[in-house]
C-alpha positions in Angstrom: 6.4 -25.3 2.6 9.3 -26.0 0.0 7.1 -25.7 -2.7 5.7 -22.3 -1.5 9.3 -21.2 -0.8 10.6 -22.2 -4.4 7.3 -20.3 -5.6 8.4 -17.4 -3.8 12.2 -17.6 -5.2 10.4 -17.5 -8.6 8.7 -14.6 -8.1 11.9 -12.4 -6.9 13.7 -13.9 -10.3 10.7 -12.5 -12.3 10.2 -9.2 -10.3 13.5 -7.8 -11.3 13.9 -5.3 -13.9 10.2 -5.0 -14.5 7.7 -1.7 -13.7 6.6 -3.2 -10.5 10.0 -3.4 -8.9 10.5 0.3 -10.0 6.8 1.5 -8.9 8.1 0.4 -5.1 10.4 3.6 -5.4 8.4 5.9 -7.8 5.3 5.6 -6.1 6.4 6.6 -2.5 8.9 9.1 -3.2 6.3 10.6 -5.6 4.4 11.0 -2.7 7.2 12.6 -0.9 7.9 15.0 -3.3 4.6 16.0 -4.3 3.9 16.8 -0.5 6.9 19.3 -0.7 6.2 20.6 -3.5 2.9 21.9 -1.9 4.8 23.0 0.8 7.2 25.4 -0.6 4.4 26.7 -3.1 1.6 27.3 -0.6 2.5 31.1 0.1 0.4 30.5 3.5 1.2 28.9 6.8 1.1 25.7 6.8 -1.4 24.3 9.5 0.6 23.0 12.2 4.2 23.7 10.8 5.1 26.9 12.4 4.9 24.7 15.7 5.8 21.4 14.8 7.3 20.9 10.8 7.8 17.1 11.6 4.2 15.8 12.6 2.8 18.1 10.2 5.0 16.7 7.5 4.3 13.1 8.7 0.4 13.8 8.5 0.1 15.3 5.2 2.9 13.1 3.3 1.2 9.6 5.3 -2.2 11.1 4.7 -1.6 11.7 0.7 -0.2 8.3 0.6 -3.1 6.3 1.9 -5.9 8.2 0.5 -4.5 9.0 -3.2 -1.6 6.7 -4.2 -1.7 3.4 -2.3 -5.2 1.9 -3.3 -3.8 2.4 -6.7 -0.1 1.4 -5.8 -1.5 -1.9 -4.7 -4.0 -2.5 -8.0 -1.4 -1.7 -10.3 1.5 -3.7 -8.6 -1.0 -6.8 -8.6 -2.0 -6.6 -11.8 1.6 -6.3 -13.1 2.6 -9.5 -10.9 -0.4 -11.4 -12.9 0.1 -10.0 -15.7 3.4 -12.3 -15.8 1.5 -15.0 -16.0 -1.6 -14.1 -18.0 0.0 -12.3 -20.8 2.4 -15.3 -21.9 -0.4 -18.0 -20.8 1.5 -19.6 -18.2 -1.1 -20.7 -16.0 -1.8 -23.3 -18.3 2.0 -24.9 -17.7 2.1 -23.7 -13.9 -1.3 -25.4 -12.6 0.0 -28.6 -14.8 3.0 -29.2 -12.7 2.7 -31.7 -9.8 3.1 -28.9 -7.2 0.4 -27.8 -4.9 -1.5 -24.6 -6.5 -2.1 -22.9 -3.4 1.8 -22.3 -3.1 1.9 -20.1 -6.4 -1.2 -18.2 -5.0 0.3 -17.4 -2.0 3.5 -16.9 -3.3 2.3 -14.3 -5.5 0.2 -12.7 -2.4 3.3 -12.5 -0.5 5.0 -10.8 -3.0 2.5 -8.0 -3.3 2.6 -7.7 0.4 6.1 -7.6 0.5 5.8 -5.1 -2.5 3.3 -2.8 0.0 6.1 -3.3 3.2 9.0 -1.9 1.0 7.4 1.0 -0.5 6.0 2.1 3.2 9.5 1.7 4.1 10.4 4.1 1.2 7.9 6.5 2.3 8.8 6.6 5.5 12.4 7.3 4.7 11.8 9.8 1.6 10.0 12.0 4.7 12.7 11.8 7.0 15.0 12.7 4.0 12.9 15.4 2.7 12.5 17.3 6.6 16.1 17.0 6.6 16.6 18.7 3.2 14.3 21.4 4.1 15.8 22.0 7.2 19.2 22.3 6.2 18.5 24.3 2.8 16.0 26.2 5.3 13.3 26.8 2.6 10.9 27.1 4.9 12.0 29.6 7.6 8.4 29.5 9.3 8.9 25.8 9.9 9.8 24.8 13.4 11.6 21.4 13.4 11.8 20.3 17.2 11.2 17.0 18.2 7.7 15.5 17.0 4.6 15.1 18.9 3.5 12.4 18.7 6.9 11.1 18.9 8.8 9.0 16.3 8.2 5.9 17.7 4.6 6.7 17.5 5.3 7.6 13.7 6.9 4.5 13.2 4.0 2.8 14.3 1.6 4.5 12.4 4.1 3.6 9.3 3.5 -0.1 10.8 -0.3 0.1 10.8 -0.5 1.5 7.7 1.2 -2.0 6.2 -0.9 -4.0 8.4 -4.3 -2.0 7.8 -3.3 -2.5 3.9 -3.5 -6.2 4.0 -7.5 -6.7 3.1 -6.9 -4.3 0.4 -3.9 -6.2 -1.1 -5.7 -9.5 -1.0 -8.8 -8.2 -2.3 -6.9 -6.8 -5.0 -4.6 -9.8 -5.5 -7.7 -12.3 -6.0 -9.0 -9.5 -8.7 -5.7 -9.8 -10.6 -5.5 -13.8 -10.3 -9.1 -14.1 -11.3 -9.2 -11.9 -14.2 -7.0 -11.6 -17.0 -8.0 -8.5 -17.9 -5.5 -5.2 -16.9 -8.0 -3.1 -17.3 -10.4 -4.4 -14.9 -7.7 -5.1 -12.2 -6.7 -1.3 -12.6 -10.3 -0.4 -12.6 -11.1 -1.6 -9.3 -8.3 0.2 -7.9 -9.3 3.3 -9.3 -12.8 2.8 -7.9 -11.6 2.0 -4.6 -9.0 5.1 -4.5 -12.1 7.3 -5.5 -14.2 5.7 -2.6 -11.3 6.1 -0.5 -11.2 10.4 -0.9 -14.8 10.6 -1.2 -15.4 9.1 2.5 -12.3 9.4 4.1 -13.9 11.5 6.5 -16.5 8.7 7.4 -14.9 7.6 10.6 -17.7 4.5 10.4 -17.0 3.5 6.6 -13.0 4.3 7.5 -13.3 0.9 9.9 -14.8 -1.8 7.0 -14.4 -0.4 3.9 -10.7 -2.2 2.7 -9.4 0.8 0.6 -9.9 3.0 3.9 -8.7 1.0 6.3 -5.0 1.9 6.2 -6.6 5.6 6.7 -7.4 4.6 10.5 -3.3 4.5 11.3 -3.5 8.1 11.2 -5.8 8.7 14.2 -2.6 10.1 16.4 -2.5 12.9 14.1 -6.2 13.7 13.2 -7.7 12.8 16.8 -10.2 10.1 15.4 -12.6 8.9 18.1 -12.3 5.5 16.7 -9.6 2.5 17.9 -7.7 0.0 15.4 -9.2 -2.8 16.9 -12.0 -2.9 14.3 -10.1 -2.0 11.4 -7.2 -4.5 12.0 -9.6 -7.4 12.4 -11.1 -6.3 9.2 -8.0 -6.2 7.8 -7.2 -9.8 8.7 -10.8 -11.3 7.8 -10.7 -9.7 4.1 -7.2 -11.6 3.8 -8.5 -14.7 4.9 -11.7 -14.2 2.5 -9.8 -13.1 -0.1 -7.0 -15.4 0.0 -9.4 -18.5 0.4 -11.3 -17.2 -2.5 -8.5 -17.1 -4.9 -7.0 -20.4 -3.9 -10.3 -22.0 -4.2 -10.5 -20.6 -8.0 -7.0 -21.2 -8.7 -7.4 -24.8 -7.5 -10.4 -25.4 -9.2 -9.3 -24.1 -12.7 -9.5 -25.9 -16.0 -6.2 -26.4 -17.4 -7.0 -28.2 -20.5 
């Protein structure tokens, strides 16, 4: 446990003033800005906003996030953090230390999960701020800003489930980024995942099993899917355990000579 705590502290120190840190703000706020831009530029009525603008804003922004940005964000953050060791040939030094090797891997995975968690919180905060600004400046007079239905508690729970359902994808991308030094490989797999999320997002069956599609299931209260979250949460947990086990095994057997 002490080795893990030290390794995680080192990850925090390395994160400062890096692109990975700033992407935690840029990616979610960029999606919020994109949603607001579409709402302002769309001349026709935004579906549902004339009766429940808050729910519409939440649905559209979180939808854009889980389909368009989250798979790419996870891939980029995982690759950037792994490159801190790959680019400077630090693995040989780290693995030669008299420390349990698994601590380095778990710390890296934990940092990736924390980055996704913080980004998801920033997304939620950005949605609230964007809605408040739209109201204050009356930029869309046709929007009705009442109490959202589903409620704010449901919205917060949705964001929490987006985070939990992203763990499997994060574990997969962490494994890929740690296993291969090539930045292109890690990002390429993330791009393929993002494309698959966009293409197959309407498939309820696939959305419950494909790691990059799992977070979309959290939107069930807003899109009225028939599927529950039990299976996606289990798949996310199993993916997390499986890819973490693969990653730790590979790191423990890696030759440092």
